[in-house]
FIPA-423520 format. One line per 2 residues: their letters; for each residue x, z, y of N, C-alpha, C. Coordinates in steps of 0.001 Angstrom, whole numbers. Layout:
<nodes>
a) X/Z/Y/X/Z/Y/X/Z/Y; ...
</nodes>
This chain:
<nodes>
rl) 89992/154775/122859/90075/154831/124294/91308/154132/124832; 92404/154161/124082/93653/153528/124527/93446/152054/124854
ig) 92599/151366/124085/92388/149934/124323/91166/149654/125192; 90444/150687/125609/89298/150491/126483/87948/150692/125827
vd) 87931/151083/124569/86655/151367/123905/86340/152838/124178; 85773/153068/125363/85446/154415/125807/83925/154591/125819
ea) 83471/155709/126306/82030/156009/126331/81238/154950/127092; 81758/154489/128204/81053/153472/128998/80955/152157/128224
yl) 82025/151799/127534/82020/150560/126748/80996/150656/125623; 80987/151794/124943/80024/152002/123855/78591/151999/124389
ag) 78382/152653/125519/77040/152692/126114/76580/151308/126531; 77514/150406/126794/77188/149036/127161/76800/148168/125975
gh) 76784/148770/124773/76317/148044/123602/77376/147316/122815; 78636/147740/122950/79724/147104/122204/80544/148156/121484
ty) 81043/147796/120312/81881/148697/119534/82622/147905/118469; 83423/148594/117686/84065/148007/116514/83472/148668/115273
ft) 83174/147880/114252/82739/148377/112950/83856/148117/111948; 84117/149082/111087/85070/148874/109997/84404/148018/108938
ve) 85020/146887/108614/84461/145999/107589/85263/146046/106298; 86490/146574/106364/87292/146720/105157/88330/147800/105398
sh) 88579/148616/104376/89636/149618/104474/90268/149803/103106; 91556/150105/103126/92325/150377/101916/93142/151636/102164
in) 92903/152661/101353/93615/153926/101493/94460/154135/100251; 95716/154490/100452/96635/154718/99344/97193/156131/99415
fg) 97119/156827/98294/97658/158175/98154/99177/158118/98114; 99821/159039/98820/101274/159131/98774/101713/160463/98207
aq) 101154/161541/98717/101496/162890/98266/100357/163826/98654; 100273/164922/97948/99224/165882/98236/99533/166642/99518
af) 98509/166870/100325/98642/167698/101522/97924/169018/101256; 98416/170051/101879/97871/171382/101659/97394/171981/102981
vg) 96481/172939/102900/96009/173648/104086/97230/174215/104797; 97305/173991/106072/98418/174490/106871/99532/173484/107078
dq) 99556/172390/106298/100561/171355/106518/100381/170756/107904; 101466/170521/108574/101440/169830/109853/101594/168342/109562
ly) 100612/167562/109947/100603/166125/109690/100548/165359/110999; 101053/164140/110961/100879/163246/112103/100705/161831/111576
at) 100115/160978/112397/99847/159598/111998/100553/158631/112934; 101024/157533/112344/101508/156412/113138/100549/155255/112907
vq) 100359/154455/113925/99432/153323/113851/100168/152068/114292; 100055/151018/113498/100692/149739/113818/99633/148651/113849
ll) 99552/147962/114964/98659/146813/115085/99286/145647/114334; 98575/145126/113335/99097/144010/112548/98651/142665/113095
nh) 97413/142612/113566/96881/141343/114068/95593/141628/114830; 95234/140704/115678/93953/140803/116380/93576/139433/116925
dp) 92308/139279/117161/91779/138128/117883/90542/138636/118612; 89809/137804/119314/88682/138321/120089/87629/139089/119276
kr) 87489/138795/117985/86467/139471/117181/87022/140432/116139; 88307/140383/115848/88866/141196/114770/90055/142026/115238
lh) 90198/143174/114585/91294/144100/114855/91797/144594/113500; 93072/144368/113212/93673/144700/111922/94840/145642/112179
yf) 94754/146862/111635/95840/147810/111869/96143/148634/110630; 97294/149295/110652/97816/150042/109518/98218/151434/109982
cv) 97795/152460/109259/98132/153854/109578/98986/154453/108473; 99906/155302/108869/100683/156085/107917/100538/157551/108318
ih) 100113/158381/107359/100000/159822/107584/101264/160461/107008; 102002/161161/107861/103275/161779/107486/103143/163299/107490
ra) 103904/163938/106631/104057/165385/106693/105177/165645/107702; 104934/166494/108666/105872/166689/109774/107193/167319/109353
dd) 107180/168235/108397/108418/168964/108087/109443/168125/107339; 109010/167178/106517/109990/166388/105757/109783/164876/105877
es) 108840/164468/106729/108555/163053/106986/108012/162296/105769; 107647/163010/104693/107101/162319/103524/105755/161696/103877
vv) 105436/160622/103179/104173/159911/103419/103086/160527/102549; 102064/161027/103208/100925/161619/102514/99931/160528/102120
at) 99732/159563/102995/98796/158477/102710/99045/157321/103661; 98592/156142/103238/98547/154998/104139/97119/154491/104139
ae) 96746/153857/105218/95403/153304/105333/95464/152036/106179; 94810/151011/105691/94763/149724/106392/93309/149414/106707
fm) 93058/148932/107907/91694/148696/108353/91535/147318/108987; 90403/146705/108710/89972/145491/109410/88661/145856/110098
ll) 88646/145699/111417/87464/146011/112207/86909/144737/112817; 85617/144722/113019/84925/143598/113623/84266/144078/114907
hv) 84504/143361/115995/83879/143718/117264/82421/143279/117232; 81514/144181/117634/80079/143941/117484/79342/144204/118789
dt) 78383/143325/119075/77395/143559/120124/76246/144276/119422; 76119/145576/119662/75129/146364/118934/73698/146017/119322
ea) 73494/145516/120517/72140/145127/120925/71706/143840/120238; 72625/142893/120076/72321/141636/119395/72417/141778/117880
gk) 73144/142816/117423/73301/143042/115998/74195/142030/115311; 75212/141558/116032/76124/140587/115420/77503/140673/116058
as) 78462/140045/115381/79821/140014/115903/79863/139286/117234; 80752/139766/118098/80915/139139/119410/82349/139375/119870
pa) 82840/138542/120769/84205/138755/121279/84297/140051/122090; 85422/140722/121959/85694/141905/122774/85910/141470/124223
sd) 85858/142428/125118/86061/142122/126534/87481/141608/126775; 87643/140883/127862/88973/140380/128238/89964/141525/128446
ai) 89484/142655/128983/90361/143807/129223/90871/144383/127903; 90021/144447/126904/90448/144962/125597/91441/144003/124956
ia) 91156/142718/125001/92079/141732/124429/93433/141802/125136; 93430/141961/126442/94694/142066/127185/95485/143295/126735
kl) 94811/144420/126530/95491/145632/126073/96035/145431/124658; 95244/144793/123771/95720/144512/122423/96913/143551/122445
de) 96877/142572/123325/98017/141653/123475/99278/142425/123879; 99113/143382/124776/100234/144204/125247/100815/145026/124087
ia) 99946/145642/123296/100397/146426/122143/101066/145515/121118; 100452/144365/120854/101004/143418/119873/102411/142969/120264
aq) 102652/142792/121545/103982/142372/121996/105041/143383/121571; 104688/144652/121529/105606/145698/121080/105638/145806/119552
hn) 104486/145741/118924/104392/145959/117478/104861/144761/116655; 104875/143572/117229/105305/142390/116480/106767/142463/116051
sl) 107562/143283/116717/108973/143414/116354/109178/144436/115227; 108144/145188/114890/108260/146179/113821/108188/145500/112455
pr) 108851/146062/111459/108715/145487/110110/107284/145687/109601; 106799/144722/108849/105457/144830/108276/105467/145934/107213
pa) 104494/146835/107236/104452/147901/106233/104375/147336/104813; 105084/147996/103888/105152/147519/102505/103769/147443/101850
na) 102891/148368/102159/101563/148385/101536/100548/147499/102247; 100905/146847/103315/99947/146042/104079/99481/144829/103291
sr) 98229/144508/103450/97593/143314/102878/97526/143328/101357; 97524/144497/100773/97325/144598/99329/95839/144448/99040
hv) 95522/144106/97827/94108/143975/97465/93726/145059/96462; 92441/145268/96323/91918/146228/95362/91592/145463/94092
gq) 91966/146007/92969/91635/145362/91699/92577/145788/90609; 92327/145245/89454/93192/145480/88309/93233/144217/87476
pr) 94278/144078/86670/94357/142864/85852/93156/142756/84917; 92726/141538/84709/91624/141319/83769/92137/141500/82348
a) 91298/142037/81528/91671/142268/80127/91653/140969/79341
</nodes>
């Protein structure tokens, strides 16, 4: 909703689909732990949205998990990728202007895999 993807936008046949995600374990969380998340916009263009989340334990600020996502803007009626609205792009541009000064997260842009034997 912060960027304009609200009920009306969804009802109009547009949304974002997650096309790739990477989740990394940091520490175990337990029932009753107070957690919070930070979100950093890494990049965007009219069809893509790339962001990074960090889940923190509130009492000691330890990192419970990180998650990186690549989303694709989709016209659900046409069934294909399409540019987001100008209003959404403007809001993402506004957020990017603030987030571009932040350091890039250490776990960002990692790949899934293991060395070949």
